[in-house]
C-alpha positions as a Markdown table, in Angstrom:
| # | Residue | x | y | z |
|---|---|---|---|---|
| 1 | Met | 0.0 | 0.0 | 0.0 |
| 2 | Ser | 1.5 | 3.4 | -1.0 |
| 3 | Asp | 1.6 | 6.5 | 1.2 |
| 4 | Glu | -0.9 | 8.2 | -1.1 |
| 5 | Gln | -3.3 | 5.3 | -0.6 |
| 6 | Ile | -2.9 | 5.4 | 3.1 |
| 7 | Ile | -3.4 | 9.2 | 3.2 |
| 8 | Ser | -6.5 | 8.9 | 0.9 |
| 9 | Ala | -8.0 | 6.1 | 3.1 |
| 10 | Ile | -7.6 | 8.2 | 6.2 |
| 11 | Gln | -8.8 | 11.4 | 4.7 |
| 12 | Thr | -11.9 | 9.9 | 3.1 |
| 13 | Gly | -13.3 | 8.7 | 6.4 |
| 14 | Asp | -14.1 | 5.2 | 5.3 |
| 15 | Lys | -13.5 | 3.3 | 8.6 |
| 16 | Asp | -12.7 | -0.1 | 7.0 |
| 17 | Lys | -10.1 | 1.4 | 4.6 |
| 18 | Glu | -8.8 | 3.7 | 7.3 |
| 19 | Ser | -8.4 | 0.7 | 9.7 |
| 20 | Glu | -6.6 | -1.4 | 7.0 |
| 21 | Ala | -4.3 | 1.5 | 6.0 |
| 22 | Leu | -3.3 | 2.2 | 9.7 |
| 23 | Lys | -2.7 | -1.5 | 10.3 |
| 24 | Phe | -0.5 | -1.7 | 7.2 |
| 25 | Leu | 1.4 | 1.4 | 8.3 |
| 26 | Ile | 2.0 | 0.2 | 11.9 |
| 27 | Asp | 3.0 | -3.3 | 10.7 |
| 28 | Ser | 5.6 | -1.9 | 8.3 |
| 29 | Ala | 7.0 | 0.6 | 10.9 |
| 30 | Leu | 6.8 | -1.5 | 14.1 |
| 31 | Pro | 10.0 | -3.5 | 13.6 |
| 32 | Val | 12.1 | -0.2 | 13.4 |
| 33 | Ile | 10.2 | 1.4 | 16.3 |
| 34 | Ser | 10.6 | -1.7 | 18.4 |
| 35 | Phe | 14.3 | -2.0 | 17.6 |
| 36 | Tyr | 14.8 | 1.7 | 18.6 |
| 37 | Ile | 12.8 | 1.6 | 21.8 |
| 38 | Lys | 14.3 | -1.8 | 23.0 |
| 39 | Gly | 17.7 | -0.5 | 22.1 |
| 40 | Lys | 17.1 | 2.4 | 24.5 |
| 41 | Gly | 16.0 | 0.1 | 27.3 |
| 42 | Gly | 12.3 | 0.0 | 26.6 |
| 43 | Thr | 9.9 | -2.9 | 27.2 |
| 44 | Asp | 7.2 | -4.5 | 25.1 |
| 45 | Glu | 4.6 | -2.4 | 27.0 |
| 46 | Asp | 6.6 | 0.8 | 26.2 |
| 47 | Ile | 6.6 | -0.2 | 22.5 |
| 48 | Glu | 2.9 | -0.8 | 22.5 |
| 49 | Glu | 2.1 | 2.4 | 24.3 |
| 50 | Ile | 4.4 | 4.6 | 22.2 |
| 51 | Ser | 3.3 | 3.0 | 18.9 |
| 52 | Gln | -0.3 | 3.6 | 19.7 |
| 53 | Glu | 0.3 | 7.2 | 20.7 |
| 54 | Gly | 2.4 | 7.7 | 17.6 |
| 55 | Ile | -0.3 | 6.3 | 15.2 |
| 56 | Ile | -2.9 | 8.5 | 16.8 |
| 57 | Ala | -0.7 | 11.6 | 16.4 |
| 58 | Leu | 0.0 | 10.6 | 12.8 |
| 59 | Trp | -3.7 | 10.0 | 12.1 |
| 60 | Gln | -4.6 | 13.5 | 13.6 |
| 61 | Ser | -1.9 | 15.1 | 11.4 |
| 62 | Ile | -3.2 | 13.4 | 8.2 |
| 63 | Gln | -6.8 | 14.5 | 9.1 |
| 64 | Lys | -5.8 | 18.1 | 8.8 |
| 65 | Glu | -6.7 | 19.7 | 5.4 |
| 66 | Asp | -3.3 | 21.3 | 5.0 |
| 67 | Phe | -1.4 | 18.0 | 5.6 |
| 68 | Gln | 1.5 | 17.5 | 3.2 |
| 69 | Ala | 3.8 | 14.5 | 3.4 |
| 70 | Thr | 7.4 | 15.7 | 3.3 |
| 71 | Ala | 8.8 | 12.2 | 4.0 |
| 72 | Arg | 7.5 | 8.6 | 3.9 |
| 73 | Leu | 4.8 | 8.0 | 6.4 |
| 74 | Ala | 6.8 | 5.2 | 8.1 |
| 75 | Thr | 9.6 | 7.7 | 8.6 |
| 76 | Phe | 7.2 | 10.2 | 9.9 |
| 77 | Leu | 5.7 | 7.7 | 12.3 |
| 78 | Phe | 9.1 | 6.6 | 13.5 |
| 79 | Ser | 10.1 | 10.2 | 14.2 |
| 80 | Ile | 6.8 | 10.7 | 16.2 |
| 81 | Cys | 7.5 | 7.6 | 18.2 |
| 82 | Lys | 11.1 | 8.5 | 18.8 |
| 83 | Asn | 10.1 | 11.9 | 20.1 |
| 84 | Leu | 7.3 | 10.4 | 22.3 |
| 85 | Trp | 9.9 | 7.9 | 23.7 |
| 86 | Leu | 12.3 | 10.7 | 24.5 |
| 87 | Lys | 9.6 | 12.8 | 26.1 |
| 88 | Lys | 8.5 | 9.9 | 28.2 |
| 89 | His | 12.0 | 9.5 | 29.5 |
| 90 | Arg | 12.5 | 13.2 | 30.2 |
| 91 | Gln | 9.5 | 13.0 | 32.4 |
| 92 | Ala | 10.5 | 9.8 | 34.2 |
| 93 | Val | 14.2 | 10.5 | 35.0 |
| 94 | Ser | 16.2 | 13.4 | 36.1 |
| 95 | Glu | 18.0 | 15.6 | 33.6 |
| 96 | Lys | 21.4 | 14.4 | 34.8 |
| 97 | Ser | 20.6 | 10.7 | 34.2 |
| 98 | Leu | 18.9 | 11.5 | 30.9 |
| 99 | Leu | 22.0 | 13.1 | 29.6 |
| 100 | Lys | 24.1 | 10.0 | 30.6 |
| 101 | Ser | 21.8 | 7.5 | 29.1 |
| 102 | Phe | 20.6 | 9.5 | 26.0 |
| 103 | Pro | 23.2 | 11.7 | 24.6 |
| 104 | Arg | 21.8 | 14.6 | 22.6 |
| 105 | Glu | 21.5 | 13.9 | 19.0 |
| 106 | Glu | 22.4 | 16.5 | 16.4 |
| 107 | Pro | 19.6 | 17.7 | 14.1 |
| 108 | Val | 19.3 | 15.5 | 11.0 |
| 109 | Ser | 19.2 | 17.0 | 7.5 |
| 110 | Met | 16.4 | 16.1 | 5.1 |
| 111 | Glu | 19.0 | 14.3 | 2.9 |
| 112 | Glu | 20.1 | 12.2 | 5.8 |
| 113 | Leu | 16.5 | 11.3 | 6.6 |
| 114 | Ile | 15.9 | 10.3 | 2.9 |
| 115 | Leu | 19.1 | 8.2 | 2.9 |
| 116 | Arg | 18.0 | 6.5 | 6.2 |
| 117 | Glu | 14.6 | 5.8 | 4.6 |
| 118 | Lys | 16.2 | 4.3 | 1.5 |
| 119 | Lys | 18.5 | 2.1 | 3.7 |
| 120 | Tyr | 15.5 | 1.0 | 5.8 |
| 121 | Glu | 13.6 | 0.1 | 2.6 |
| 122 | Ile | 16.5 | -1.9 | 1.2 |
| 123 | Met | 16.8 | -3.7 | 4.5 |
| 124 | Arg | 13.1 | -4.6 | 4.5 |
| 125 | Gln | 13.2 | -5.8 | 0.9 |
| 126 | Val | 16.3 | -7.9 | 1.5 |
| 127 | Leu | 14.8 | -9.4 | 4.7 |
| 128 | Glu | 11.6 | -10.3 | 2.8 |
| 129 | Gly | 13.6 | -11.9 | 0.1 |
| 130 | Leu | 15.6 | -14.2 | 2.4 |
| 131 | Gly | 13.0 | -16.8 | 2.8 |
| 132 | Leu | 10.6 | -17.6 | 5.6 |
| 133 | Glu | 12.9 | -19.5 | 7.9 |
| 134 | Cys | 15.7 | -16.9 | 7.8 |
| 135 | Arg | 13.2 | -14.1 | 8.2 |
| 136 | Gln | 11.6 | -15.8 | 11.3 |
| 137 | Ile | 15.0 | -16.5 | 12.9 |
| 138 | Ile | 16.4 | -12.9 | 12.3 |
| 139 | Ile | 13.2 | -11.1 | 13.4 |
| 140 | Ser | 12.8 | -13.4 | 16.5 |
| 141 | Tyr | 16.4 | -13.0 | 17.5 |
| 142 | Tyr | 17.2 | -9.4 | 16.7 |
| 143 | Tyr | 13.8 | -7.6 | 16.9 |
| 144 | Lys | 11.9 | -9.7 | 19.4 |
| 145 | Arg | 15.1 | -10.5 | 21.4 |
| 146 | Lys | 14.2 | -14.2 | 21.9 |
| 147 | Pro | 16.9 | -16.6 | 22.9 |
| 148 | Leu | 18.0 | -19.1 | 20.3 |
| 149 | Ala | 16.7 | -22.0 | 22.4 |
| 150 | Glu | 13.2 | -20.4 | 22.4 |
| 151 | Ile | 13.4 | -19.9 | 18.6 |
| 152 | Ala | 14.4 | -23.5 | 18.2 |
| 153 | Asp | 11.4 | -24.6 | 20.2 |
| 154 | Asp | 9.1 | -22.3 | 18.2 |
| 155 | Leu | 10.4 | -23.7 | 14.9 |
| 156 | Thr | 10.8 | -27.3 | 16.2 |
| 157 | Ile | 14.5 | -27.3 | 15.1 |
| 158 | Ser | 17.6 | -28.1 | 17.1 |
| 159 | Pro | 19.4 | -25.2 | 18.9 |
| 160 | Gly | 22.6 | -26.1 | 17.1 |
| 161 | Tyr | 20.9 | -25.9 | 13.7 |
| 162 | Ile | 19.3 | -22.5 | 14.6 |
| 163 | Arg | 22.7 | -21.1 | 15.7 |
| 164 | Asn | 24.3 | -22.1 | 12.3 |
| 165 | Lys | 21.2 | -21.0 | 10.3 |
| 166 | Lys | 21.2 | -17.6 | 12.1 |
| 167 | Tyr | 24.9 | -17.2 | 11.2 |
| 168 | Arg | 24.3 | -18.1 | 7.5 |
| 169 | Cys | 21.1 | -15.9 | 7.2 |
| 170 | Leu | 22.8 | -12.9 | 8.8 |
| 171 | Lys | 25.8 | -13.3 | 6.6 |
| 172 | Glu | 23.6 | -13.4 | 3.5 |
| 173 | Leu | 21.5 | -10.4 | 4.8 |
| 174 | Arg | 24.7 | -8.4 | 5.4 |
| 175 | Lys | 26.1 | -9.3 | 1.9 |
| 176 | Gln | 22.9 | -8.3 | 0.1 |
| 177 | Val | 22.3 | -5.1 | 2.1 |
| 178 | Leu | 25.9 | -3.8 | 1.8 |
| 179 | Ser | 26.0 | -4.5 | -1.9 |
| 180 | Arg | 22.7 | -2.5 | -2.4 |
| 181 | Trp | 23.8 | 0.3 | 0.0 |
| 182 | Arg | 26.9 | 0.9 | -2.1 |
| 183 | Asp | 24.6 | 1.8 | -5.0 |
| 184 | Leu | 23.1 | 4.7 | -3.0 |
C-alpha cells in the first residue's frame, strides 16, 4: 500500500479502509520502532504504548486539510514515536541521568532522513527476500530478542541448527544489504 493510498484512506473517512491503512502502516514501521525503543532500554509495553500514541498523532496530522507528506509515512511515524519515547524518559528520569543514558542527537538533515529511509527500505526488501525461515530467525532473535533456544522450540528445530542457520542468514543479509547500499 502506498503512502498516497494510506493518506487517501484516512482522509476519506471510510472506517474499513482507514483501519486497513493504519494496520498496514504500523505493521511496516513497528520493527524499526521496536528496535529503537528496545535499544534504548524500553519494554514491550513501552513499544505498544508509544506506537499507539504515535499512530494517533499521525492520524490526527493526516486528518488536517493542509497535511503534506514531506517524508515517507513510516519515517514520519518513526520520528513521532522516537520523540514520544524521548519525552516519556524526560518526564521519568532526572535531567542528569537523561544526559548520561541518552546523549543529545544532532539535528538531522532532510538528505540524511531520505538516505536512512532508503536504507530501511533496502533492509526490509532484502529481509523479505531471504526466505521464511531466515526471516523468522532474524526477526525473532534481533527484533523480538528471543533466545536461540526459544526460537528453536518455536520452529521445532535443534538449537545447534538454529545457531548455524542464524549465522548463515545474517551473513547473507549483510552481503545483500551492503551491496545494495553501495549503490546509493
